[in-house]
Structure formats: C-alpha cells, structure tokens
C-alpha positions in Angstrom: 18.8 -28.2 10.3 18.0 -24.6 11.1 14.9 -22.6 12.4 15.1 -18.8 11.5 13.4 -16.8 13.9 14.0 -13.6 11.9 11.7 -10.0 11.4 10.7 -9.3 7.5 11.1 -5.9 6.3 7.7 -4.8 6.6 5.5 -5.2 3.4 8.9 -4.9 1.2 9.1 -8.4 -1.1 12.5 -7.2 -2.8 14.1 -6.5 0.6 12.4 -9.3 2.8 13.6 -12.0 -0.4 16.8 -10.5 0.5 17.3 -11.2 3.9 15.3 -14.3 3.4 18.9 -15.2 0.8 21.4 -13.8 3.3 19.6 -15.8 6.0 19.6 -19.1 3.8 23.7 -18.6 2.8 24.5 -18.1 6.7 22.8 -21.1 8.1 24.4 -22.9 5.0 27.5 -21.7 5.8 27.4 -23.4 9.4 26.3 -27.1 7.7 22.4 -27.0 7.6 21.3 -29.3 5.3 17.7 -27.6 6.0 16.9 -24.3 6.6 13.1 -23.4 7.4 11.8 -20.1 7.4 8.2 -18.8 9.3 5.2 -18.9 7.7 4.3 -15.6 4.8 7.6 -14.4 6.0 7.7 -12.6 2.2 6.1 -9.3 2.6 5.2 -10.0 6.1 1.8 -11.6 8.0 -0.9 -9.5 7.8 -0.9 -9.0 11.6 -3.7 -6.1 11.0 -6.1 -8.7 10.5 -6.3 -8.9 14.2 -6.3 -4.8 15.5 -8.5 -3.1 13.0 -12.6 -4.3 11.3 -12.2 -5.1 7.7 -14.4 -3.6 4.8 -12.6 -0.3 5.4 -9.7 1.7 5.9 -7.2 0.9 6.6 -7.6 -2.9 6.1 -8.3 -1.6 2.4 -4.9 0.0 1.7 -2.8 -3.0 3.7 -4.3 -5.8 1.6 -3.7 -3.7 -1.2 -0.3 -3.5 -0.5 0.3 -6.7 0.7 -1.4 -7.7 -2.5 1.4 -5.9 -4.8 3.9 -6.8 -2.5 3.2 -10.6 -3.0 5.1 -13.7 -4.4 4.3 -15.1 -8.2 5.2 -18.8 -8.1 7.1 -19.3 -10.1 8.4 -15.8 -11.0 11.5 -13.5 -10.1 11.6 -14.2 -6.2 11.6 -18.1 -6.7 14.3 -17.7 -8.6 16.3 -15.5 -6.4 15.4 -18.2 -3.0 16.5 -20.9 -5.3 19.5 -19.6 -6.6 20.3 -18.8 -2.8 19.7 -22.7 -2.3 21.8 -23.7 -4.9 24.6 -21.7 -3.6 24.3 -23.0 -0.4 23.6 -26.6 -1.1 21.1 -26.1 0.9 16.9 -27.7 1.1 15.1 -24.7 2.1 11.6 -24.3 3.1 10.0 -20.8 3.6 6.5 -19.0 3.8 5.1 -16.4 1.1 1.8 -14.9 0.4 1.3 -16.5 -2.7 -0.3 -14.3 -5.6 -2.0 -15.7 -8.3 -1.8 -14.2 -11.7 -5.0 -11.5 -13.1 -6.8 -12.8 -9.6 -7.5 -11.4 -6.7 -7.1 -14.3 -3.8 -3.8 -14.9 -2.3 -2.8 -17.6 -0.3 -1.0 -18.9 2.6 2.1 -20.8 1.1 4.6 -22.8 1.9 7.6 -23.1 -0.4 10.6 -26.0 -0.2 13.5 -25.4 -2.9 16.3 -28.8 -3.4 19.8 -27.8 -3.0 20.0 -27.2 -6.9 17.9 -24.4 -6.8 14.5 -26.5 -8.1 11.4 -25.8 -6.4 10.1 -29.1 -5.3 7.0 -28.2 -3.2 4.3 -25.8 -2.7 1.7 -26.2 0.0 -1.3 -23.8 0.5 -2.6 -23.6 4.0 -6.0 -25.7 4.0 -8.3 -23.4 6.3 -7.1 -19.7 7.3 -8.1 -19.2 10.8 -10.6 -16.2 11.6 -10.3 -12.8 9.8 -7.1 -14.8 7.7 -10.2 -15.9 5.6 -10.3 -12.3 5.0 -7.0 -12.6 3.2 -6.1 -15.9 1.8 -8.3 -18.7 0.3 -7.9 -22.1 1.3 -5.7 -24.6 -0.7 -6.7 -28.4 -1.1 -5.4 -31.7 -0.5 -3.6 -31.7 -3.9 -0.8 -30.3 -2.3 0.0 -32.5 0.8 3.2 -34.2 0.3 6.7 -34.7 1.6 10.0 -34.1 0.0 12.7 -36.7 0.1 15.7 -35.8 0.8 19.5 -37.4 2.0 18.5 -37.3 5.9 14.7 -37.6 5.9 11.4 -37.2 4.4 10.5 -33.4 4.9 6.9 -32.2 5.3 4.9 -30.3 7.4 1.6 -28.6 8.0 1.3 -24.4 8.4 0.2 -22.4 11.9 -3.0 -24.2 13.0 -3.7 -26.7 10.5 -1.3 -28.1 13.3 -4.3 -28.7 15.3 -6.3 -31.0 12.4 -6.0 -34.4 13.7 -6.4 -35.7 10.0 -4.4 -33.7 8.6 -1.6 -34.5 10.9 -3.0 -38.5 9.7 -2.6 -37.4 6.2 1.3 -36.0 7.0 1.9 -39.4 8.5 1.2 -42.1 6.5 3.0 -40.1 3.9 6.1 -41.0 5.9 6.9 -37.8 7.2 10.5 -37.3 9.6 11.4 -34.0 9.4 8.0 -32.1 10.5 8.4 -28.0 9.6 5.6 -26.2 11.7 6.0 -22.5 9.9 3.6 -20.7 12.4 2.3 -17.5 13.6 1.6 -18.5 16.7 4.0 -18.1 19.5 4.0 -18.8 23.5 4.2 -21.9 25.9 1.5 -23.5 24.5 2.6 -23.4 21.2 5.7 -24.9 22.0 4.1 -27.6 23.4 2.4 -28.2 20.6 4.9 -29.0 18.9 6.2 -31.6 21.7 3.1 -33.4 21.1 4.0 -33.5 17.5 6.9 -34.8 17.6 6.0 -37.6 20.2 3.0 -38.7 18.7 4.4 -39.1 15.0 7.8 -39.8 16.2 9.3 -36.9 14.0 11.6 -33.9 14.5 9.5 -30.9 14.5 11.1 -28.1 13.4 8.3 -24.7 14.8 9.4 -21.4 13.2 7.5 -17.8 14.0 8.1 -14.5 12.4 9.6 -12.0 15.3 7.6 -8.6 14.5 7.0 -5.6 17.2 5.1 -2.3 16.4 8.5 -0.6 15.7 9.0 -3.0 12.7 6.4 -0.9 11.1 8.0 2.1 8.9 6.5 5.0 9.4 4.1 6.9 7.2 2.7 2.8 6.3 -0.9 3.2 6.3 -2.5 2.3 9.6 0.8 2.8 11.1 -1.2 4.1 14.4 -2.7 0.4 14.6 0.4 -0.4 16.4 2.9 1.1 19.0 6.5 1.2 19.5 9.2 -1.4 20.4 7.0 -2.8 23.4 4.2 -4.0 20.7 4.8 -7.0 20.6 2.6 -8.3 17.6 5.1 -12.1 18.0 8.0 -12.5 20.4 8.7 -16.0 18.5 9.0 -19.2 20.1 10.5 -21.0 17.1 11.9 -24.4 18.6 13.7 -27.9 17.2 12.3 -30.7 19.2 13.2 -34.8 18.8 11.2 -37.4 18.0 10.7 -38.1 21.8 9.4 -34.7 22.0 12.4 -33.1 23.9 13.6 -30.1 22.9 16.8 -29.6 21.5 17.5 -25.7 20.6 15.3 -23.3 22.0 12.2 -22.0 22.4 14.2 -18.4 21.1 12.2 -15.6 22.6 12.0 -11.5 21.6 15.8 -11.9 19.6 16.0 -13.0 16.0 18.2 -15.7 15.5 19.0 -19.4 14.0 18.3 -22.0 16.0 20.2 -25.7 14.7 19.9 -29.2 15.7 21.1 -32.9 14.3 18.6 -35.2 13.1 18.8 -39.1 12.1 15.3 -40.1 10.3 17.1 -43.6 11.4 16.3 -43.0 15.2 13.0 -41.4 13.9 11.9 -44.4 12.2 13.1 -46.4 15.2 11.6 -44.7 17.8 7.9 -45.8 15.8 7.9 -49.3 17.7 7.3 -47.5 20.7 4.2 -45.4 19.1 3.5 -45.5 14.9 -0.6 -43.5 14.5 -0.1 -45.4 11.1 1.2 -49.0 11.7 0.4 -50.9 14.9 -1.5 -48.3 16.5 -3.4 -47.1 13.8 -6.7 -49.5 14.2 -7.5 -49.4 10.6 -9.9 -52.3 11.5 -12.0 -49.6 13.2 -10.5 -46.0 11.8 -9.8 -45.2 8.0 -9.1 -41.8 6.8 -9.8 -41.1 3.3 -7.8 -38.2 1.7 -8.7 -36.4 -1.4 -6.1 -35.3 -3.1 -7.3 -34.2 -6.6 -7.1 -30.3 -7.3 -10.3 -27.9 -6.7 -10.2 -25.8 -9.5 -13.1 -23.1 -9.2 -13.7 -23.5 -13.0 -13.2 -27.2 -14.7 
C-alpha cells in the first residue's frame, strides 16, 4: 500500500486531478494495491480559514473560487481518477471538496475507487472542525463503510473524526483491517494518534497529509498576502504508515513530497486482536452499547 504526501495545484481542479492521476500511476507501477491521498486534496485544503476572518474579503472570493473548482460526484473528476485506478490496477482513496449541483454547501469527502475504475465508496466528514464549518456541511451515518479488497477491509475517518471514540467504534464494528486517516493535521502528536488507533483497533493505519507552504500559493491569488514564502509552512506533512501493534512501518515524511510504501497482512491484523479486540472480547456489551443511525439525512424529505 502507498501513502502519498504531495502538494495540490492550489485551487486548480484540473491540474490537481492530473497530478493525482500521475501519482496513482507511479504508485501502481511500484506494486501498490492501495493508494491513499490526503483530505480535500482536490483542489486544496482551504488553509485561509485559519488565517483570516469570515464574512468578507478575502474569504468570500477564496470560497467562491473553491466552490468553482470543487468536484461533482459523479462527474469528470471521478471518471478521470477511475481511469487512472484502472490503468494502475489499484484501489485509490482520495480527498475532495465535493460540490452538490445547484446548492451552495460543500462537503469534505473521501472517495474510494476499485481497480476496475468503479467509484465504490464516498464518505463525508461527520463534523468539520472550528472554522471548517464555514466551508463544509456535516455528513451523516449513511456512509460509514468499509470497502472489501483482496488484501483486507479498507475504511477509516477524516482528520479529527479520528478523535471521535464512537466513530472509531463504528468503524471497528464493520471489520476494518486497513485504516485510512486522510488529514490536514500534522506533527508528532498526530503520529501518536495514528499509532494509538493502530493498537486500539489492531489495524494497519495509513496517515496521509497534504504538503503546502506559502510559495505554493500563486501570485495574483486574492488574499495572497495571507501567506508568506517558502518558509511559511501551512502544512509540513508527517504522513506515516503504522502496523497493528502501533509500530511505524514507514515515515513520518516531513517537509518533502513523496510516496511511502508498506506491505500489509489482514490475517496478521486479525490475529493480533486476540490481545485487544474493541468489538470482540474487550467490548463488554453487557455494560456498553453503541447505536448507529445509518440513514441518509436529506434536508427535505
């Protein structure tokens, strides 16, 4: 499997999709059966939300550009990435800003593609964090899922969803073996979170983070003054792959683009659960119960 740490072409959907397809093909040519890319990689994570106030410029113009460059699901972007997955003969997980036709709200969405190019999964982030709520709506329980693959069940959560104990429990109950943690978070504390999830669920964890610094923001971008130059790290990475005992298999990768690779063994992960199984012998259902509402929550019924 492969964890891709890369820089999007800022607020440029077509160029970023082209980069995604190239990275998928590269990882596939190196034997990766699963390629994971970061949270809202297409057309970028909206870093400006942490740098300026809302309800005015430059926020308004930056959001308008983000919406214009966001992704229709399904649509031309999913067709292009599906084609790349098919050519590389690999599963792909990639984060997008999802746009709903004729509506204003965007969603922080992770898409999954099968090696035949089929879009087999879509998960919308349940709870945007802090000022992210000015950009993205909330998902619901209908798309908490795993994707069955020949090498194990793939699933996971987005960024700080990974801090939500009940959301993790829901995913463990679905039999996840390979956990994707696409994120904007970084640093040693985030790596510690990846290692904790790996040990708690006895799963392989693929943590992938966007790499972005001030020099990646094009001149002429409205609000360009919010960012500095090459040393203004909006995100310096810390992508990593962790085994079911919490040990690092690859990474963390810091301040550089690259692809991390590691081998997985679902049978090993499942066997490790004799030590701790959060939805098995360590669950105590006589004391604790979790109820999950997996119904779709449309605003108008």
